[in-house]
Backbone as a ProteinNet text record, in pm:
[ID]
protein_1_A
[PRIMARY]
MSYTQKAKDLGISFESQEPGYLNMCIQSGNQLITSGHVSDKKGILGQNVSVEEGYEAAKDCAIKILKSVYNTHGTLDDLKVVKLFGCVYSDQGFTDQHLVINGASDLMHEIFGKEGDGYHARSAMGFAALPTGVAVEIEAIFEIKS
[TERTIARY]
-1754.2	-1762.3	-1635	-1650.1	-1536.9	-1445.2	-1320.2	-1225.3	-1267.8	-1318.7	-1365.5	-1478.6	-1571.3	-1683	-1635.3	-1538.5	-1483.1	-1424.6	-1350	-1291.1	-1401	-1503.4	-1614.2	-1684.2	-1701.3	-1764.9	-1682.3	-1552	-1464.4	-1461.2	-1540.2	-1550.5	-1455.7	-1388.6	-1297.4	-1377.8	-1365.9	-1436.9	-1337.2	-1385.4	-1298.3	-1333.9	-1335.5	-1361.7	-1246.1	-1274.3	-1172	-1062	-939.5	-824.9	-776.4	-738.6	-681.6	-535.1	-490.7	-348.2	-262.2	-148.9	-59.1	76.6	174.8	310.3	367.9	336	382.8	264.7	292.1	192.2	187.7	76.8	67.4	57.1	18.4	13	27.2	116.2	139.5	134.5	78.1	76.6	198	266.5	377.8	357.8	324	291.3	170.9	185.7	73.6	91.2	166.3	184.9	136.5	87.4	57.2	158.5	232.6	338.6	302	302	262.4	383.9	365.4	458.7	444.5	534.5	519.1	397.9	317.1	200.2	229.2	211.1	249.5	127.9	156.8	52.6	22	-96.1	-129.4	-57.2	-29	38.8	184.3	228.8	368.1	432.9	564.5	638.6	731.2	799.7	905.7	866.5	867.5	841.5	956.2	920.4	1021	1044	981	988.8	848.2	780.6	649.4	535.4	562.8	459.6	471	359.5	358.7	348.6	377.1	362.9	218.3	123.1	-18.7	-54.5	-3.7	-27.9	41.1	158.6	229.1	154.9	97.5	15.4	-100.2	-168.5	-279.2	-229.6	-112.1	-53.1	-23.2	26.9	53.5	-76.7	-179.9	-311.3	-362.6	-342	-378.5	-307.4	-178.6	-102.8	-164	-198.5	-255.1	-388.4	-470.3	-597.6	-572.1	-475.9	-442	-388.8	-309.4	-259	-374.7	-468.8	-583.6	-664.3	-679.5	-751.3	-677.7	-546.6	-469.1	-474.5	-464.4	-472.4	-609.2	-713.7	-849.8	-866.6	-815.8	-829.2	-751.5	-645.6	-568.1	-630.3	-674.4	-717.3	-868.9	-943.3	-1088.9	-1152.2	-1071.6	-1121.7	-1006.2	-1041.5	-942.9	-960.9	-1065.3	-1111.7	-1018.7	-935.9	-849.4	-702.4	-678.9	-543.1	-489.7	-358.6	-284.3	-182.2	-175.3	-76	57.5	156.9	286.2	385.5	397.1	502.4	460.3	491.7	481.3	621.4	656.7	782.4	747.5	773.4	735.2	853.1	838.1	940.2	884.2	959.7	914.1	1014.8	967.3	1050.5	1079.4	1204.3	1236.2	1346	1329.7	1436.1	1547.8	1669.8	1784.9	1770.2	1709.8	1696.9	1568.5	1482.2	1352.7	1372.3	1318.1	1336.7	1206.4	1092.2	963.6	897	977.3	922.4	824.2	855.3	768.2	629	620.7	490.4	410.9	479.5	414	356.7	436.9	394.5	289.3	274.1	163.6	28.8	19	-106.6	-147.1	-51.5	-80.3	-102.2	-16.2	-29.6	-162.3	-201.4	-327.4	-446.9	-445.1	-555.1	-557.4	-441.4	-436	-485.4	-448.6	-497.7	-649	-701.1	-845.4	-923.3	-870	-941	-913.6	-787.5	-749.4	-730.4	-739.2	-719.7	-575	-556.1	-418.7	-349	-424	-370	-421.3	-341.6	-385.7	-343.6	-438	-407.1	-355.9	-375.5	-325.7	-193.6	-144.5	-19.3	96.9	168.3	265	403.4	502.2	636.1	635.4	730.4	728	864	892	1006.8	954.8	1017.7	984.7	1116.1	1141.4	1271	1256	1357.5	1362.6	1445.4	1399.9	1468	1489.7	1599.1	1631.6	1536	1470.4	1371.6	1288.8	1168.1	1080.7	1028.9	984.3	939.4	834.4	851.3	763.1	742.4	824.2	814.4	707.1	653.8	549.9	607.9	521.8	564.6	589.2	510.7	516.8	499	572.1	552.6	558.6	466	460.4	438.2	506.2	479.4	443.2	378.7	327.7	338.7	338.6	330.4	217.3	129.2	19	33.9	-8.9	-15.8	-158.8	-176.3	-307.8	-320.8	-416.7	-427.6	-497	-580.8	-654.8	-602.1
1223.5	1080.5	1014.7	899.3	828.3	770.8	746.5	687.5	545.4	471	335.5	341.2	433.9	446.7	491.1	583.1	625.2	505.6	421.8	302.2	209.1	187.8	101.5	158.3	291.4	355.8	339	317.9	292.4	145	62.9	-78.6	-168.8	-115.2	-196.7	-266.8	-398.5	-475.9	-522	-542.2	-574.6	-709.1	-813.2	-947.4	-993.2	-1085.7	-1138.7	-1207.8	-1196.2	-1261.3	-1373.9	-1482.5	-1594.9	-1565.3	-1592.5	-1573.8	-1660.4	-1605.8	-1678.3	-1699.1	-1720.1	-1744.8	-1622.9	-1503.6	-1378.5	-1296.8	-1208.9	-1114.3	-1000.9	-983.8	-882.9	-741	-726.2	-594.7	-615.1	-539.1	-552	-413.9	-408.3	-283.1	-278.2	-164.6	-137.8	2.5	12.2	142.8	200.8	324	387.2	379	278.6	260.3	123.4	121	-3.3	-14.6	-124.3	-145.8	-269.6	-255.4	-369	-440.1	-566	-640.5	-588.4	-629.5	-596.2	-668.1	-594.9	-651.3	-646.5	-758.6	-768.9	-758.6	-712.4	-700.5	-837.4	-848.9	-968.2	-965	-844.2	-826	-870.3	-948.1	-991.8	-931.6	-916.9	-866.9	-753.6	-702.5	-604.4	-471.4	-366.7	-232.2	-193.8	-139.9	-105.4	-217.1	-332.3	-443.2	-482.3	-561.8	-613.8	-561.2	-460.5	-395.2	-244.7	-181.2	-36.8	39.4	166.8	251.4	248.7	252	249.5	118.5	6.9	-121.9	-127	-69.2	-62.4	22.3	132	219.4	139.7	62.7	-20.1	-129.4	-182.7	-283.7	-222.3	-99.5	-30.8	-2.5	33	53.8	-76.3	-187.4	-320.1	-348.2	-316	-334	-249.7	-125.2	-35.4	-87.7	-143.5	-201.4	-317	-401.9	-514.6	-464.5	-359.6	-299.8	-251.4	-180.6	-129.2	-242.8	-352.7	-468.4	-527	-537.2	-589.9	-496.5	-368.4	-269.2	-275.7	-282	-291.4	-418.6	-531	-657.4	-657.1	-579.1	-568	-468.3	-356.1	-242.9	-228.3	-283	-277.8	-155.2	-60	62.2	133.6	223.7	314.5	456	474.6	609.1	692.1	631.2	710.6	699	684.8	661.6	776.8	788.6	881.3	797.8	818.2	750.4	821.7	748.1	807.8	785	660.9	628.3	513.2	523.6	413.1	385.9	259.1	217.9	129.6	179.8	109.4	48.4	-78	-153.2	-189	-158	-180.6	-270.3	-381.6	-472.2	-400.4	-354.4	-261.1	-311	-281.1	-297.7	-199	-230.5	-149.4	-1.4	30.5	169.1	238.1	167.5	224	322.5	443.8	547.4	611.4	549.1	607.4	533.6	482.1	412.4	501.4	628.7	721.7	730.6	722.7	727.1	600.2	488.6	361.1	368.1	406.8	408.3	515.1	610.4	706.4	634.6	514.1	438.2	413.4	385.6	366.1	499.4	596	727.9	793.7	785.5	848.9	787.1	655	591.5	639.6	647.9	698.3	842	924.2	1061.8	1065.8	977.7	975.6	938.6	847.4	803	894	925.4	998.7	1148.8	1192.3	1332.3	1359.5	1439.9	1470.1	1559	1644.1	1725.8	1665	1664	1605.6	1461.3	1373.2	1234.5	1148.6	1189.4	1111.7	1161.4	1274.1	1334.2	1261.7	1180.2	1086.4	1099.8	1047.5	1031.3	906.2	899.8	786.1	763.8	638.4	599.3	515.7	531.9	452.9	404.1	275.7	218.4	113.7	105.8	1.9	-115.3	-236.5	-359	-449.5	-527.6	-622	-740	-768.6	-876.8	-856.4	-907.3	-911.4	-1054.2	-1092.9	-1230.7	-1275.7	-1392.8	-1460.1	-1380.5	-1279.7	-1202.3	-1095.9	-1058.8	-955.1	-822.7	-737.7	-608.2	-507	-514.5	-413.1	-479	-428	-463.3	-334.2	-318.7	-196.3	-233.2	-160.4	-169.8	-30.6	-25.1	102.3	111.5	236.1	266.1	365.6	336.4	422.9	463	582.7	626.5	615.3	559.9	557.8	687.8	770.2	903.7	908.5	809.7	817.3	721.2
669.1	646.5	702.8	760.8	821.5	713.4	750.5	657.2	618.6	714.7	684.5	582.5	600.2	506.7	369.7	363.7	234.3	160.1	232.8	171	119.8	200.2	157.5	35.4	31.8	-83.3	-210.8	-195.7	-309.9	-349	-278.2	-311.5	-235.2	-133.4	-53.5	55.5	60.9	163.1	268	387	500.2	561.8	478.4	527.4	616.2	704.4	795	716.1	766	704.1	794	732	805.9	835.7	958.5	988.1	897.1	857.6	770	834.3	751.9	797.4	869.7	819.6	877.6	927.8	1022.4	1068.6	966.7	898.8	793.7	847.4	974.3	1038	1187.4	1248.2	1391.5	1455.8	1575.5	1649.6	1741.1	1738.9	1829.9	1884.5	2012	2068.4	1997.8	1947.8	1877.6	1725.1	1680.4	1537.3	1490.8	1368.3	1298.2	1185.7	1184.6	1087	1006.3	875.1	791.3	733.8	705.5	622.3	479.9	393.5	252.5	195.4	123.4	54.9	-94.7	-162.7	-303.2	-395.9	-515.7	-617.8	-677.7	-735	-812.7	-947.5	-995.3	-1124.1	-1112.5	-1209.6	-1215.8	-1339.7	-1334.3	-1448.8	-1410.7	-1511.4	-1490.8	-1554.5	-1473.1	-1524	-1617.4	-1731.6	-1831.4	-1931.7	-1908.2	-2004.8	-2047.8	-1962.7	-2001.3	-1914.4	-1830.8	-1748.7	-1770.8	-1807	-1831	-1699.1	-1703.5	-1584.7	-1536.4	-1628.6	-1590.7	-1520.8	-1571.9	-1506.8	-1370.1	-1360.3	-1232.8	-1131.7	-1177.9	-1092.9	-1032.2	-1115.8	-1066.9	-972	-998.3	-908.9	-772.1	-769.9	-642.9	-568.6	-641.4	-580.1	-519	-588.7	-538.9	-405.6	-399.8	-274.4	-162.4	-193.5	-92.1	-39.9	-126.9	-83	12.4	-21	67.1	201.5	200.3	324.4	410.1	350.3	425.8	487.3	415.7	469.1	589.3	581.6	694.5	815.1	788.9	896.3	963.4	882.9	937.3	1020.9	971.8	1044.2	1175.6	1183.2	1307.4	1403.7	1351.3	1435.3	1444.3	1349.6	1354.9	1292.5	1248.9	1186.6	1117.7	1027.4	968.8	1023.5	1104.2	1137.9	1224.7	1305.7	1394.2	1353.3	1221.8	1173.8	1090.9	1091	1005.2	928.3	797.8	715.3	739.1	787.4	818.4	705.5	657.1	560.1	470.9	342.5	247.9	193.4	184.7	123.3	4.9	-115.8	-237.3	-309.6	-347.3	-420	-557.1	-661.4	-797.9	-870.2	-922.3	-1002.1	-1133.5	-1150.8	-1257.8	-1349.9	-1478.1	-1574.3	-1538.4	-1576.3	-1537.6	-1574.8	-1685.7	-1729.2	-1685.3	-1612.5	-1572	-1457.1	-1470.2	-1367.6	-1320.2	-1348.4	-1310	-1194.1	-1101.8	-985.7	-909.1	-899.5	-826.9	-888.8	-1019.5	-1086.7	-1060.4	-1047	-1014.6	-872.2	-775.2	-634.6	-608.6	-701.2	-689.9	-681	-736	-726.9	-582.8	-497.1	-354.3	-284.8	-312.8	-247.9	-283.1	-410.1	-451.5	-379.7	-358.4	-284.8	-140	-76.9	61.6	68.4	-30.7	-35.5	-52.3	-136	-161.2	-35.8	43.8	164.2	283.1	308.1	428.6	405.2	280	245.8	207.8	104.2	61.7	163.9	227.5	336.7	465.9	568.4	694.5	706.4	739.6	775.3	660.2	537.8	425.1	368.6	420.9	372.4	437.1	360.2	416.1	354.2	425.7	370.4	283.2	187.2	96.1	32	4.4	-77.1	-193.3	-309.3	-427.7	-486.3	-471.3	-507.5	-618	-702.5	-804.3	-757.3	-788.7	-747.1	-867.4	-862.2	-969.4	-971.3	-857.5	-849.5	-723.9	-726.5	-609.5	-594.7	-475	-452.2	-554.6	-606.4	-703	-832	-856.2	-979.6	-980.5	-862.5	-858.9	-905.4	-960.4	-1012.7	-901.4	-793	-686.4	-550.2	-451.6	-311.1	-230.4	-136.4	-54.8	90.8	179.2	322.1	372.1	488.8	539.1	690.8	737.2	879.6	898.1	994.6	1031	1177.1	1211	1350.6	1398.8	1518.9	1582.5	1660.4	1624.4	1682.4	1816.3	1844.7	1972.7	2075.8
[MASK]
++++++++++++++++++++++++++++++++++++++++++++++++++++++++++++++++++++++++++++++++++++++++++++++++++++++++++++++++++++++++++++++++++++++++++++++++++

């Protein structure tokens, strides 16, 4: 089954996106590089957002990334996930950023496979604030294989 079809089977739709202030995904050579995609969830991990809610927020970011990548490239089928960079709005003592960003990594593994094209490098960082108070922001790099 194709990666695009796997995503659709998970309920991800690929409607057209209107261009905005920034380019949400740009091709450079054989790479697709995304801008940071933010969660709908707002709040601070370790205060008023649980790890489980943060996990879902990271998954939300990953879905938005896939939509931007699809709108730029027209398919997910010839892609390899290279890198995810996850930013988590964290309380000073919060140290489970990696568990939050697993929400994005797990979705990429589910679509692209945990071994092979979905096996990616990743960073999970805590931040004192994120734009507009969102809980999570993630950017990604994909390789175009063909």
